[in-house]
C-alpha positions in Angstrom: -318.5 141.0 123.9 -319.1 143.2 127.7 -316.3 141.3 128.4 -314.5 142.3 132.1 -311.1 144.3 131.4 -307.9 142.2 132.0 -307.6 144.3 135.7 -311.2 143.3 136.7 -310.6 139.7 135.6 -307.9 138.9 137.6 -309.4 141.3 140.3 -312.9 139.0 140.6 -310.9 135.5 140.1 -307.9 135.6 142.7 -309.9 137.5 145.2 -312.1 134.5 145.1 -309.6 131.9 145.1 -307.7 134.0 148.2 -311.3 134.5 150.0 -311.4 130.5 149.8 -307.4 130.4 151.4 -308.1 132.6 154.0 -311.6 131.1 155.2 -309.9 127.4 154.2 -307.0 128.0 156.5 -309.1 129.6 159.4 -311.0 126.4 159.5 -307.5 124.0 158.9 -305.9 125.8 162.4 -309.6 125.2 164.2 -309.3 121.5 163.3 -305.4 121.5 163.7 -305.9 118.3 166.7 -308.5 116.6 165.0 -307.6 113.0 165.1 -306.2 110.4 161.9 -309.6 109.2 161.8 -311.3 112.4 161.7 -309.1 114.0 158.8 -310.1 110.8 156.6 -314.1 110.9 157.3 -316.4 111.9 159.5 -319.0 108.9 160.0 -322.6 109.9 161.6 -322.0 113.6 162.3 -323.3 115.3 159.8 -327.6 116.7 158.8 -329.3 116.7 156.5 -328.6 120.1 155.4 -325.0 120.1 155.1 -324.9 116.8 153.6 -327.4 118.5 150.6 -325.0 121.5 150.2 -322.1 119.1 150.0 -323.8 116.8 147.4 -324.5 119.7 145.4 -321.2 121.1 145.4 -319.6 117.3 144.8 -321.7 117.0 141.2 -321.3 119.9 140.0 -318.1 121.7 138.3 -317.3 123.8 136.3 -317.2 121.6 132.6 -321.0 121.3 133.2 -320.5 125.4 131.3 -319.1 123.1 128.0 -321.0 119.3 128.5 -324.7 120.4 128.8 -325.1 123.3 126.3 -323.3 121.2 123.8 -325.8 118.5 124.6 -328.5 121.5 124.3 -327.6 122.6 120.8 -327.5 119.0 119.3 -330.4 117.5 120.7 -332.9 120.5 121.9 -335.2 120.5 124.6 -334.9 116.3 124.7 -331.6 116.2 125.6 -331.6 118.9 128.0 -334.4 117.0 130.4 -333.1 113.8 129.4 -329.3 115.2 130.8 -329.9 117.1 133.9 -332.5 114.5 134.9 -329.9 111.7 134.2 -327.6 113.6 136.4 -329.6 114.2 138.8 -331.5 111.3 139.6 -328.6 108.7 140.3 -327.6 111.0 143.0 -330.8 108.8 145.0 -328.8 105.7 144.5 -327.1 106.9 147.8 -329.9 107.4 149.7 -331.1 104.2 148.8 -328.1 101.5 149.1 -326.1 103.8 151.7 -328.1 102.7 154.2 -327.6 99.0 153.3 -323.8 99.5 153.2 -323.3 101.0 156.1 -325.3 98.6 158.3 -323.2 96.1 156.9 -319.6 97.7 157.4 -320.5 100.3 159.8 -316.8 101.2 160.6 -316.0 101.9 156.7 -316.6 105.1 154.8 -316.1 104.0 151.1 -317.8 101.6 148.4 -313.9 99.8 148.4 -314.0 98.9 151.9 -317.4 97.1 151.6 -316.1 95.7 148.5 -313.4 94.0 150.3 -315.1 92.4 153.6 -317.6 91.2 151.1 -315.5 89.9 148.5 -312.4 89.5 148.9 -308.7 91.7 149.0 -308.4 90.8 145.0 -311.8 92.3 144.4 -311.4 95.3 146.3 -308.1 96.3 144.6 -309.9 95.6 141.3 -312.7 98.2 142.4 -310.2 101.0 143.7 -307.9 100.8 141.0 -311.0 102.2 138.5 -311.9 104.2 141.6 -308.7 105.9 141.9 -308.1 106.0 138.4 -311.6 107.7 137.8 -311.3 110.3 140.4 -307.7 111.6 139.0 -309.1 111.9 135.6 -312.2 113.8 136.9 -309.7 116.1 138.8 -307.7 116.1 135.4 -311.0 117.4 133.9 -311.8 120.1 136.0 -308.6 121.9 135.7 -308.7 121.5 132.4 -312.2 122.9 132.1 -311.4 125.8 134.2 -308.6 126.6 132.3 -310.4 127.0 129.2 -313.5 129.0 130.8 -310.9 131.9 131.9 -309.8 132.0 128.6 -313.5 132.5 127.0 -314.7 134.2 129.4 -311.8 136.8 129.9 -309.3 136.2 127.1 -306.4 135.5 129.4 -304.3 132.4 129.6 -305.9 130.3 132.2 -302.8 128.5 133.5 -302.0 131.1 136.6 -305.4 130.2 137.2 -305.4 126.2 137.5 -302.4 126.9 139.0 -303.4 128.9 141.8 -306.8 126.7 142.3 -304.6 123.5 142.8 -302.2 125.6 145.5 -304.9 127.0 147.3 -307.0 123.5 147.5 -303.9 121.6 148.2 -302.8 124.0 151.1 -306.3 124.3 153.3 -307.0 120.4 151.8 -303.8 119.1 153.6 -303.9 120.6 156.9 -308.0 119.9 157.2 -308.5 117.0 155.6 -312.1 115.7 154.2 -313.7 117.9 157.3 -312.6 121.2 155.3 -313.6 120.0 152.5 -317.3 119.1 153.7 -317.2 123.0 155.1 -315.7 125.1 152.3 -318.6 122.9 150.2 -321.2 124.1 152.4 -320.1 128.0 151.7 -319.6 127.3 147.8 -322.7 125.9 147.3 -324.5 128.2 149.0 -322.8 131.2 146.4 -323.4 129.0 143.6 -326.9 129.0 144.7 -326.9 132.9 144.6 -324.8 133.3 141.8 -326.8 130.9 139.6 -330.0 132.7 140.8 -328.2 136.4 139.6 -327.4 134.8 136.3 -330.4 133.5 135.3 -332.7 136.4 135.8 -329.9 138.3 134.2 -329.6 136.5 131.2 -333.8 135.8 131.0 -334.3 139.9 131.0 -331.0 140.4 128.6 -331.3 138.2 125.8 -333.1 138.3 122.6 -334.8 135.4 121.5 -335.5 135.4 117.8 -338.3 133.8 117.6 -338.2 132.9 113.5 -335.2 130.5 114.7 -337.2 129.2 117.6 -339.1 126.9 114.6 -336.2 126.6 112.0 -333.5 125.0 114.7 -336.1 122.0 114.9 -334.6 121.9 118.7 -338.2 121.6 120.4 -338.5 118.2 118.5 -337.3 114.8 119.6 -334.0 113.3 118.0 -332.9 109.5 117.6 -330.0 110.9 119.7 -332.1 111.9 121.6 -333.5 108.6 122.6 -330.8 106.5 122.8 -329.5 109.0 125.3 -332.7 108.0 127.6 -330.6 104.9 128.3 -327.3 105.6 127.7 -326.8 108.4 130.2 -328.8 107.1 133.0 -326.2 104.1 132.9 -323.1 106.3 132.3 -323.8 108.5 134.7 -325.5 105.9 138.1 -322.7 103.5 137.3 -319.9 105.7 137.1 -321.3 107.6 140.5 -320.2 104.0 142.6 -316.6 105.3 141.5 -316.5 108.4 143.3 -315.9 108.2 146.6 -316.7 112.1 147.4 -320.1 110.5 147.4 -319.8 107.8 149.4 -317.8 109.7 152.5 -320.8 112.2 152.6 -323.2 109.1 152.4 -321.4 107.6 155.5 -320.9 111.0 157.2 -324.7 111.3 157.6 -326.1 111.4 160.9 -328.9 109.0 160.2 -330.4 107.3 157.6 -333.4 109.7 157.1 -330.7 112.8 157.1 -329.1 111.2 154.3 -332.6 110.5 152.3 -333.6 114.1 153.0 -330.3 115.6 152.4 -329.6 113.7 148.8 -332.8 114.3 147.7 -333.2 117.7 148.1 -329.5 117.9 146.2 -330.7 115.6 143.4 -333.4 118.4 143.4 -331.5 121.3 143.3 -329.0 119.8 141.1 -331.7 119.1 138.1 -333.1 122.6 138.5 -329.1 123.9 138.4 -328.3 121.7 135.0 -331.9 122.6 133.4 -331.0 126.0 133.6 -327.4 125.3 132.4 -328.7 123.0 129.6 -331.1 125.8 128.4 -328.3 128.4 127.5 -327.4 125.6 125.0 -330.8 126.7 123.3 -331.0 130.2 123.5 -327.8 130.6 122.0 -329.0 128.9 119.1 -332.3 131.0 119.2 -330.6 134.0 119.3 -328.4 133.6 116.5 -325.0 133.4 118.5 -324.3 129.5 117.6 -324.8 129.4 113.7 -325.9 125.7 112.8 -322.7 123.1 112.6 -320.9 125.4 115.2 -319.4 123.8 118.2 -321.9 123.4 120.8 -319.5 123.0 123.4 -318.9 126.5 123.1 -322.7 127.7 123.1 -322.8 129.2 126.3 -319.9 131.5 126.0 -320.9 132.9 122.8 -324.5 133.1 124.5 -322.8 135.3 127.2 -320.9 137.6 123.9 -323.9 139.2 123.8 -324.3 140.2 127.6 -322.8 143.2 129.7 -319.2 142.8 131.1 -320.8 142.2 134.5 -322.9 139.5 133.4 -320.0 138.0 132.6 -317.9 139.1 135.5 -320.7 137.0 137.8 -320.3 133.8 135.6 -316.4 133.9 136.3 -316.8 134.2 140.2 -319.8 131.2 139.6 -317.0 129.2 137.6 -314.1 129.7 140.2 -317.0 128.9 143.0 -318.0 126.2 141.6 -314.6 124.5 140.0 -313.0 124.7 143.2 -315.5 122.7 145.8 -315.2 120.5 142.9 -311.7 120.2 143.0 -311.0 119.9 146.6 -314.0 117.3 147.0 -312.0 114.8 144.8 -308.7 115.8 146.2 -310.1 115.0 150.2 -311.7 111.7 148.6 -308.5 110.2 146.3 -306.4 110.9 149.5 -309.0 109.3 152.1 -309.5 106.1 149.8 -305.8 105.7 148.7 -304.9 106.0 152.7 -308.2 103.3 153.3 -307.5 101.0 150.4 -303.5 101.0 149.4 -302.8 101.8 153.2 -304.8 100.6 155.4 -305.1 103.6 157.2 -301.6 102.7 159.1 -300.1 105.8 157.3 -299.1 108.7 159.8 -301.2 111.8 158.8 -298.2 114.0 157.8 -297.4 111.1 155.2 -301.1 111.3 154.0 -300.6 115.5 154.1 -297.5 114.8 152.0 -299.4 112.8 149.4 -302.3 115.4 149.4 -299.2 118.1 147.8 -297.4 115.2 145.7 -300.7 114.7 144.0 -301.3 117.8 142.9 -298.0 117.6 140.1 -299.6 115.3 137.6 -302.7 116.6 137.4 -302.2 119.9 136.9 -299.6 118.7 134.1 -302.0 115.9 132.3 -304.9 119.1 132.7 -302.4 121.5 130.4 -302.5 118.5 127.6 -306.4 117.5 127.5 -308.0 119.4 125.1 -311.5 117.5 125.5 -313.6 117.7 129.0 -316.6 115.5 127.8 -313.3 113.0 126.4 -312.3 112.6 129.9 -315.2 111.8 131.6 -316.2 108.8 129.2 -312.6 107.2 129.7 -314.6 105.7 132.8 -317.8 105.2 131.9 -318.2 101.6 130.2 -315.4 100.4 132.8 -317.9 101.3 135.4 -321.2 99.8 133.2 -319.5 97.1 132.9 -318.1 96.3 136.7 -321.2 97.9 138.8 -323.7 95.5 138.1 -321.7 92.6 138.9 -320.5 94.3 142.3 -324.2 95.4 143.6 -325.7 91.7 143.4 -323.7 90.8 146.7 -326.0 93.8 148.8 -328.6 91.0 148.7 -327.5 88.1 150.8 -329.8 85.9 149.0 -326.6 85.9 146.9 -324.5 85.0 149.1 -322.8 82.3 146.9 -321.8 85.2 145.1 -318.1 85.9 145.3 -315.3 88.3 144.1 -314.4 86.0 141.3 -316.9 86.9 139.0 -316.6 90.5 140.1 -313.6 90.4 138.7 -314.2 88.5 135.5 -317.8 90.2 134.9 -315.9 93.8 135.4 -313.1 92.5 132.7 -315.7 90.4 130.5 -317.8 93.3 130.0 -315.2 95.7 128.6 -314.3 92.5 126.5 -318.1 92.5 125.0 -317.8 96.2 124.3 -314.3 95.0 122.2 -316.1 91.9 120.6 -319.4 94.1 120.0 -317.0 97.5 118.1 -315.1 94.7 116.0 -318.4 92.8 114.3 -319.7 96.4 114.2 -317.2 97.8 112.5 -315.6 95.3 110.7 -312.1 95.7 112.2 -310.7 95.5 115.8 -309.6 99.0 115.5 -312.3 100.2 115.6 -313.6 98.3 118.1 -310.7 98.6 120.5 -311.5 102.8 120.0 -314.6 102.2 121.0 -313.8 101.0 124.4 -312.6 104.4 125.1 -315.4 106.2 123.1 -313.1 107.8 120.9 -315.5 109.3 118.7 -317.8 110.9 121.4 -320.7 110.5 122.7 -322.8 112.0 120.2 -322.6 109.7 117.7 -324.5 109.7 114.4 -325.2 105.6 114.5 -325.6 102.8 116.9 -322.0 101.9 118.1 -322.1 103.7 121.7 -325.9 102.6 122.4 -324.5 98.9 121.5 -321.7 99.7 123.8 -323.5 100.7 126.9 -325.8 98.0 126.2 -322.8 95.0 125.8 -320.8 96.8 128.5 -323.6 95.7 131.7 -325.6 92.6 130.0 -322.0 91.0 128.9 -320.5 91.9 132.2 -323.6 90.0 134.1 -323.1 87.0 131.5 -319.2 86.7 132.3 -320.0 86.6 135.6 -322.2 84.2 135.7 -320.2 82.3 133.2 -317.2 82.7 136.3 -319.7 81.3 139.2 -320.5 78.2 136.5 -316.6 77.6 136.6 -315.7 78.4 140.1 -318.2 75.8 141.3 -317.3 73.2 138.7 -313.8 73.6 139.7 -314.5 73.3 143.5 -317.0 70.5 143.1 -314.2 68.6 140.8 -311.6 69.3 143.8 -314.0 68.2 146.6 -314.9 65.3 144.5 -311.3 64.2 144.0 -309.9 64.9 147.6 -312.7 63.2 149.0 -314.4 66.3 150.9 -318.1 67.8 150.7 -318.7 70.3 148.9 -319.4 73.2 150.2 -319.6 76.7 148.0 -323.0 76.7 148.3 -323.3 76.5 152.3 -324.4 79.6 153.8 -321.7 81.6 155.5 -321.3 82.6 158.7 -322.3 85.8 159.2 -326.1 85.0 157.4 -326.2 82.3 160.4 -325.1 83.9 163.8 -327.3 86.8 165.2 -326.2 89.6 164.0 -325.5 93.0 166.7 -326.7 96.1 166.1 -324.2 98.4 164.6 -322.2 95.6 164.5 -320.1 94.4 161.4 -322.4 91.8 159.1 -318.9 90.2 158.0 -316.6 90.0 160.8 -316.1 88.7 164.1 -315.1 90.3 167.2 -311.5 89.3 166.9 -311.6 90.9 163.3 -311.9 93.8 164.5 -308.7 95.8 165.4 -309.6 98.9 168.6 -308.9 102.7 167.7 -305.3 103.0 167.6 -303.5 106.0 168.9 -304.7 108.0 166.1 -308.7 107.2 166.5 -308.4 104.8 163.5 -310.5 101.4 163.8 -309.6 98.5 161.2 -311.3 95.7 160.2 -309.4 92.5 159.1 -311.9 90.9 157.5 -311.6 89.6 154.1 -314.6 88.6 152.0 -314.2 84.7 149.7 -312.6 85.8 146.4 -312.8 82.4 145.2 
C-alpha cells in the first residue's frame, strides 16, 4: 500500500488534533463568561446553515468506514442504498417531532425533559438511563473505531491517537460546553465535505475495476438479507436516534421551525450522499479484487486503499481524525448536558459539570481498548430503543392523554421480554434467546432471527403497553369503587381544558416554573402522571 511513513502519519494526526485544540481553546476563551444555561444548551439561537453542518457532523463518525463497506460487500448495491437511506432519512424525524415537543416543553433541550413532564419522573429516569448508556456506548465505539483505523492506515499503534483525541476534546468541551461543540462541528463538517470530495475523485480516478468480477460477484443482485434490512435498519436507526441527546440539543437550538426543517433536510441529503460514497468502496474492494470472497468485509475500505498512493491515505487519515473528533465531542457535551438535566435538575455548579466531563473520559478510553467489534457496540441499544420508542411517542398526541408513564416503562421492558420469548422459541433454548437481545450473532444473520427480533421488539412493546393500560385502569377503577370515589382516570387533564399560552409549557401552571437562577437556568417542576 502507499502507506505514509511513520513520521508523515504522526504529523498528519497530531497536527490535526493540535489545530482543533488551538481553535477550540480560542473559542472557549471567548465564551468564558457564558452562563450555565448557555454552557448546557443554546435554545432558539441557530439558523439553518449551522444546524445542517452540525447534524452532518453528529450523524457521521469514523465507524462508518467499517460498517457501510462491510454491508456493501455482503449485500451489494441493494445494501448500499438501503443502509444509506436508512441512516439519512431518520434524521427528518427531528424536523417533524422537534416543533411539537418544543411547543409542549419550550424550556427543555432534550427528550427526557419532555418525558418527565408528560409521563413523570420514573419514566424520565427509565429513558434517561438508556439515553446515557447509549451515548456512552457510542463514545466507546468512536474511540475503538479510531484506534483500529489508525492501525489499519498507518501500521502504528492507535492507542496514543485516541488518548490525544480524548484529551483534546475534553479540554475544549469542558471549558466551552455545548456551544463550542456546535462551533467546532461547523468547521469539522466543512473539512469533511472537502476531504470526501477529494478522496472520491481520487479513488474514482486511481481505482481499476476488473469488469469480470462485477457480474461474478453477484453484488448487483438483490439478496434475502438485503430485503430483511429494508425493515430492520429503518427501525433500528430511527428509534435509536431518539436516544441520542446530541441531536435533540441541536433540535432545540434551532431559531425557528423553518430553520430546523431546512437544516435537517439539508443534512439528511448530505449524509445520504456521503454514506453512499463510503458504502461504494465496499463494492470497489470486491470488484478490484482487493477483497476476496468470504473475507471480512469490515476491512474492505482499507484493502481498497492498499491499491492507492500514500497521499490518498493521508487525506483519508485527516478525514478520519476530523470525523471522529466531531462525533466524539458532540456525544461528550450531550451526555454531560443530559446528566446535568436528568439527574441533578441543572443545579450543579458549572465547575462541577466541567469536572464531570473530565471524569467521564477515563472509563470511555478503558472500555474502548477492550471493544473489538464496532458494530456490536452499536447494536447493544438497538432492540432496547425499538421496544421503548413506539410506546413513548404515543403521548405526543393529545388524543392519548390517558396514556401514562406506567405503560411506557412496562411496554419498553415488555418489548425486550418479547424478543427473549421469540428467541427462545425460534432457537429452542433460553440461552440463545437471551443472546438475541444483545444481537450477539450480529445484524447480518443468515436466518430470520434478527428480523424476527426487530418485529417482536416494537410490536411486543405496544402489546405490553396496552396490557399495562388495562391493568392500571382496572386497578384504579377497583380502588375507586372500594373507596366510594368517582373513577376519573379517563378524565382529560387540566392542561387540555385550560387556555393555551403561546410559548408557555403545555403541562405546567405558572407556579410550576422556577425563574432563571443566577446562572441563567430556568427549571420546570412539572411532573406528569406515571400511574
